[in-house]
C-alpha positions as CSV (number, residue, x, y, z in Angstrom):
1,M,-159.5,-243.1,-81.7
2,M,-159.6,-243.6,-78.0
3,D,-162.9,-244.6,-76.6
4,K,-164.5,-242.9,-73.6
5,P,-163.7,-245.8,-70.9
6,S,-160.1,-246.0,-72.1
7,R,-159.6,-242.3,-71.7
8,E,-161.2,-242.3,-68.2
9,R,-159.0,-245.3,-67.2
10,L,-155.8,-243.4,-68.4
11,E,-156.9,-240.3,-66.7
12,T,-157.4,-242.1,-63.5
13,R,-154.0,-243.6,-63.8
14,T,-152.4,-240.3,-64.5
15,E,-154.0,-238.9,-61.4
16,I,-152.6,-241.6,-59.3
17,L,-149.1,-241.1,-60.8
18,K,-149.3,-237.4,-60.2
19,A,-150.1,-237.9,-56.7
20,M,-147.2,-240.2,-56.2
21,A,-144.9,-237.8,-58.1
22,H,-143.4,-235.9,-55.2
23,P,-140.4,-237.1,-53.0
24,T,-142.3,-236.4,-49.7
25,R,-145.3,-238.2,-50.9
26,L,-143.3,-241.3,-52.1
27,Y,-141.6,-241.4,-48.8
28,I,-144.9,-241.3,-47.1
29,L,-146.0,-244.3,-49.0
30,E,-143.0,-246.2,-48.3
31,Q,-143.5,-245.5,-44.5
32,L,-147.1,-246.5,-44.6
33,R,-146.0,-249.7,-46.4
34,E,-144.3,-250.7,-43.1
35,K,-147.2,-249.8,-40.9
36,E,-149.9,-247.2,-40.4
37,H,-148.8,-243.8,-39.0
38,C,-150.5,-241.0,-37.4
39,V,-150.0,-237.4,-38.8
40,C,-147.7,-236.6,-35.7
41,E,-145.5,-239.5,-36.5
42,L,-145.2,-238.6,-40.1
43,T,-144.5,-235.1,-39.4
44,A,-141.5,-236.1,-37.1
45,L,-140.1,-238.6,-39.8
46,I,-140.3,-235.9,-42.4
47,D,-139.4,-232.9,-40.2
48,A,-141.9,-230.7,-41.8
49,D,-144.9,-228.9,-40.4
50,T,-148.3,-230.6,-39.8
51,S,-150.1,-228.5,-42.4
52,T,-147.7,-229.6,-45.2
53,I,-147.9,-233.2,-44.3
54,S,-151.7,-232.8,-44.0
55,K,-151.7,-231.6,-47.6
56,H,-149.6,-234.4,-48.9
57,L,-152.0,-236.8,-47.1
58,S,-154.9,-235.2,-48.5
59,L,-153.7,-235.5,-52.1
60,L,-152.7,-239.3,-51.6
61,K,-156.1,-240.1,-50.2
62,H,-158.1,-238.2,-52.9
63,A,-156.2,-240.4,-55.4
64,G,-157.2,-243.4,-53.4
65,L,-153.7,-244.5,-52.4
66,I,-154.2,-244.2,-48.6
67,S,-157.0,-244.4,-46.1
68,S,-157.5,-242.8,-42.8
69,R,-159.1,-243.8,-39.5
70,K,-159.8,-241.8,-36.4
71,K,-158.6,-243.0,-32.8
72,G,-159.3,-240.6,-30.2
73,T,-157.8,-237.2,-31.2
74,S,-155.4,-238.8,-33.7
75,V,-156.0,-239.8,-37.3
76,Y,-154.0,-242.9,-38.6
77,Y,-153.0,-243.5,-42.2
78,S,-152.5,-246.7,-43.9
79,L,-151.6,-247.7,-47.5
80,N,-154.6,-249.1,-49.4
81,C,-152.8,-251.2,-51.9
82,P,-149.0,-251.9,-51.0
83,C,-148.3,-253.3,-54.5
84,V,-148.6,-249.8,-55.8
85,L,-144.9,-249.3,-54.7
86,E,-143.8,-252.4,-56.7
87,Y,-143.3,-250.3,-59.7
88,M,-140.3,-248.8,-58.0
89,T,-138.3,-252.0,-58.7
90,C,-138.8,-251.3,-62.4
91,I,-138.0,-247.6,-61.9
92,E,-134.7,-248.5,-60.1
93,Q,-133.6,-250.5,-63.2
94,V,-134.3,-247.5,-65.3
95,V,-132.1,-245.3,-62.9
96,L,-129.4,-248.0,-63.0
97,T,-129.5,-248.0,-66.8
98,R,-129.4,-244.3,-67.1
99,Q,-126.3,-244.1,-64.6
100,R,-124.4,-246.8,-66.6
101,G,-125.1,-244.9,-69.7
102,K,-123.7,-241.7,-68.2
103,H,-120.8,-243.5,-66.9
104,N,-119.9,-245.1,-70.2
105,H,-120.3,-241.9,-72.1
106,T,-117.9,-240.1,-69.9
107,G,-115.5,-243.0,-69.4
108,E,-116.0,-243.2,-65.8
109,L,-116.7,-246.3,-63.7
110,R,-117.0,-248.7,-66.6
């Protein structure tokens, strides 16, 4: 039987993964890996309205993935732990394996 500390640790991991499980939020994290950005910069990069981007940022911040600082009237966001995106290397390997498997089954691009 799973003990309480293990369950809590796994629930926290799940919360973080859920926060990352959206294309726009992954894109935001990738942009923040390069440098901090204000909401207005992210809005322009993503071509979405400010309220939508703010909701994504709020979810990422609640999960502990990003932090913010206010400078004048602007709020700047940064990635708390850049290594969180290292898992993408592993996921890309899964994507490639799946693509190879599809191509092998259909006889294409072998």
